[in-house]
C-alpha positions as CSV (number, residue, x, y, z in Angstrom):
1,X,-21.8,4.0,-6.5
2,X,-19.6,6.8,-5.3
3,X,-15.8,6.7,-5.2
4,X,-15.9,6.5,-1.4
5,X,-18.3,3.6,-1.5
6,X,-16.2,1.8,-4.1
7,X,-13.1,2.2,-2.0
8,X,-14.9,1.0,1.1
9,X,-16.1,-2.0,-0.8
10,X,-12.6,-2.8,-2.1
11,X,-11.2,-2.5,1.5
12,X,-14.0,-4.8,2.8
13,X,-13.3,-7.4,0.2
14,X,-9.5,-7.2,0.7
15,X,-10.0,-7.7,4.5
16,X,-12.4,-10.6,4.1
17,X,-11.1,-12.6,1.1
18,X,-7.7,-14.0,1.7
19,X,-7.2,-15.2,-1.8
20,X,-8.2,-11.8,-3.3
21,X,-5.8,-10.1,-0.8
22,X,-3.0,-12.4,-1.8
23,X,-3.6,-11.7,-5.5
24,X,-3.4,-7.9,-4.9
25,X,-0.3,-8.4,-2.7
26,X,1.4,-10.5,-5.3
27,X,0.7,-8.1,-8.2
28,X,2.0,-5.2,-6.2
29,X,5.2,-7.1,-5.3
30,X,5.8,-8.2,-8.9
31,X,5.3,-4.6,-10.1
32,X,8.2,-3.7,-7.8
33,X,10.4,-6.7,-8.8
34,X,9.8,-6.2,-12.5
35,X,10.7,-2.5,-12.2
36,X,13.8,-3.2,-10.2
37,X,15.0,-5.6,-12.8
38,X,14.3,-3.2,-15.7
39,X,16.0,-0.4,-13.8
40,X,19.1,-2.5,-13.2
41,X,19.2,-3.5,-16.9
42,X,18.7,0.1,-18.0
43,X,21.4,1.6,-15.7
44,X,23.8,-1.4,-15.4
45,X,23.8,-1.1,-11.6
46,X,24.2,-4.1,-9.4
47,X,23.6,-2.2,-6.1
48,X,20.8,0.2,-5.5
49,X,21.0,3.4,-3.5
50,X,18.0,4.9,-1.5
51,X,17.4,7.2,-4.4
52,X,17.4,4.3,-6.9
53,X,14.8,2.4,-4.7
54,X,12.7,5.6,-4.5
55,X,12.7,5.9,-8.3
56,X,11.9,2.2,-8.7
57,X,9.1,2.3,-6.2
58,X,7.4,5.2,-8.0
59,X,7.9,3.5,-11.4
60,X,6.4,0.3,-9.9
61,X,3.4,2.2,-8.5
62,X,2.7,3.7,-11.8
63,X,3.1,0.4,-13.6
64,X,0.7,-1.3,-11.2
65,X,-1.9,1.4,-11.6
66,X,-1.5,1.4,-15.4
67,X,-2.1,-2.4,-15.4
68,X,-5.1,-2.0,-13.0
69,X,-6.7,0.6,-15.2
70,X,-6.3,-1.4,-18.5
């Protein structure tokens, strides 16, 4: 299977299986929430700027992909 076929299959399944879609959505959301908490703990910040949120979003994306690739 080519990468393109694999991505098309993943998209097909995500569109057609509500539970699978919800699982992916929940995992992506939790990656962000976990990284936001860790960022606040590390920096001591209570309020986040746009730049903070940008950093957190990138950290969360990497964290999600790292978990996916385990």
